[in-house]
N, C-alpha and C positions, 0 to 999 in steps of 0.2 A: 439694978440692971445694966448688964454690959452692952456697950454700943456695938453695933455690927459694922463691920469694915467691909466697904464695897470690893468686889472682885478686881484684881489686877489685871490690866490689859496688856502687860509686857509679853513679847513674843516668846521669850524663854519660859514663862509658866504656861501659856496656852497653845502653843504650837503643837502640831501633830506629829508624831515622829515617824519619820521616813528614814529608811536605810539607803543611803546613797555614798559614793565616794567620789568627791570633787576631782580627784586626780585622773579617774577613768572616765569621766564624762566626756562625750563627744559633743561639744557646744559650738563648734564654729559655724555650722549651717543653721543653727537654731535662731528663731526670731528674737528681736530685743523688745518687742510690744506684747502686752500682756493685757487681758481682758479681766476685769474684775466684776463678777456677777453678784447678785443679791446685795446691792449697796443700799444702806437705809437712805431714806428720804432726807433726813436731816443733814446729811454729808453734801447736798446739793445746794444748801445755803452757803453762800461765800463767806460770811463773817462768823459762822457756828465753830464752836470749840471742837465739834466731832469732826469737821473737815480737816482741821489743823491735826488732830490725833490720828485720823486715817491715813494723812500724807506722811507722818512720822512713822507709821508702821513700815510702809514700804520704803521710805528713804533710809531706813537703818541698815538695808541691805546693800547700799552703794558704797563702792570704794572710796577712799578718801580723795576728795576733790571733784567727785562726780555727784550728779544730781538728777533724779528722775523727772520726767515731765508728766503732768497728770491731765487728762481731758475728761470731762463729766457729760454723760448722755442720760439726763433725766427722764426722757421719753421711753428709753429702753431698759432704764433701772441697771445701767453698767457705767463702769469707769475704765479709760485706757490709761495704762501706765507704760511710758517709754523709757528704757534703760540704756545708758551708753554702750554696755558690752553685753553678749549673749550670755556671758558667764554669771553676770548678776541676776538676770530675767531668769536663767534656769534655778538659780537658788532659790528665788522667791516663787517660782512655779512649784517646787518641791516643798519648800517650808511652810508657805501660807496658804496652800491649798485646803479647805475645809477647816480654816483658821476660826475659832470661836471668839468673836470680838463682842465685848460686853458694853452695852450703852448705859447711859443714865437710867436708873430705875430697874436695873437688874435685867434688862432683856439682852439676851444672846442671839447674835445673828453670825451664821456661818458664812465666811466669805468663800467663794469659789473662784479660782484662779485658772485660767487656761490661756494658751498661746494664741495670739491674733494672727490671722492669715497674712502671709507675706505679701506686701504689694509691690508691684513692678516699679521700679525707679525710671523715670522718664524726663525728658528736658523740660516738657510742658505739663502743666498742672490740669489742663481742661481735657475733656473727653475727646478722643480721636475715633475716626472710623477704622475698623479693622484693616489690616493689610491685605491687598489683593492677591489671591493664590492663582487665578487663572485670569489672565488679561490677553486673550487670544483674538484676533480679529476674524469675523466670519468671512469666509472665501465667497465669491460670487459663484453663480451656477456655472458649470462647465460648458464650453462651446458644442453646439450641435454637431453630429457627424456629416461627413462630406455627402452631398446628395440629399439631405433631409430637407422637406418642404411640409408646411403646415397643412393638414388635412381641410378639404373644403367641407363646409356644411352642407348635408343632404336637404333635399325639399321637405317640406312638413307632410307627414302622412295624413291623408284625409279619407277617412272611412264614410263613404257615401250611404252606406246602408243603415249607420248610426244617424246620420243626417237626415235622411228618408224617415226613420222611425220616429225621430224627435219632431219632424214637421207633422207627422200624421197624429200626434198627441191633441187631443180636445178635451175641454173641461166638461166634466159630467159624464164621460162615456167610458165604457170598459176596454181596458188596453191590454193585449196580450204580449207579455215580455219574452217568453220562451214558448215555441210551439211544442206540442206534444211529439216525443220521439219514441217509438216504441211501447214499452211498458211505463215510460216516465210520463208522468202528467204535465200539462202545460201551466205555466207561471202566469196568473191573470190578476191584474189590480182592478178592483171595482171602486167606485167612488162611495161615499158614505151615504146612508139613507137620507138623513136630515143635513140638507145644505145650508141651512139658516142658522146654525149654531151662533149663538152671540158669543162676545168676549167674555161677558160676566159668567157664563156657565162654565168656562173652562178654569175659573178661580177655584182655589180650595175652599172648602166651606169655612165659615168664620167659627172660631172655637168660643163657645158661651162660657163666661166667667161664671164660677160657682159663687152662689149668693151667700154673703156672710150670715150666720146665723143672728138672731136678735138676742140682744143682750138683756137680761133682767136688771133693773134698776133697783 
């Protein structure tokens, strides 16, 4: 019985073919940092052989004397790869996107490669508040015109008819609010018939709970 040889993980055998011309690529403004998506969990172990093999896959695209930097984010299932030049990151983005990487046991994982968003370089690494766009002082109110004077408050208006009507109100008597005028009837308030209504009578009736049916043993 012939022994089965495990699939090779070389880039030349497993790479996805993409048509591009390195001489015509405009790569000066492209970022040098790449995001690797769909990274297997075994790669996040520091002493694993899979991490060494994973880094060798991406180190193979570096020019002589250059090295890529790797940062792993297990919570997001991603890895960051920083290349020294945009040319190297561009070639990796084209060659390694959808690369079928074979793990021990014959499991094939497709690595997805995309550009990381460019980060603004600042002198300080800490967060800073945004720059002020409008920093104008609020001007004080303008001066009043010549001859202006504050208005004096008027005396309160006293409605003696209203006071007389309120003074004439008595408990338990009928009160006429609006007298009849022509064909319009008068508006009269009459006291209730029962003056001894207790407070308990005004409360809503108590809801009787439904009795639970007896259960047969």
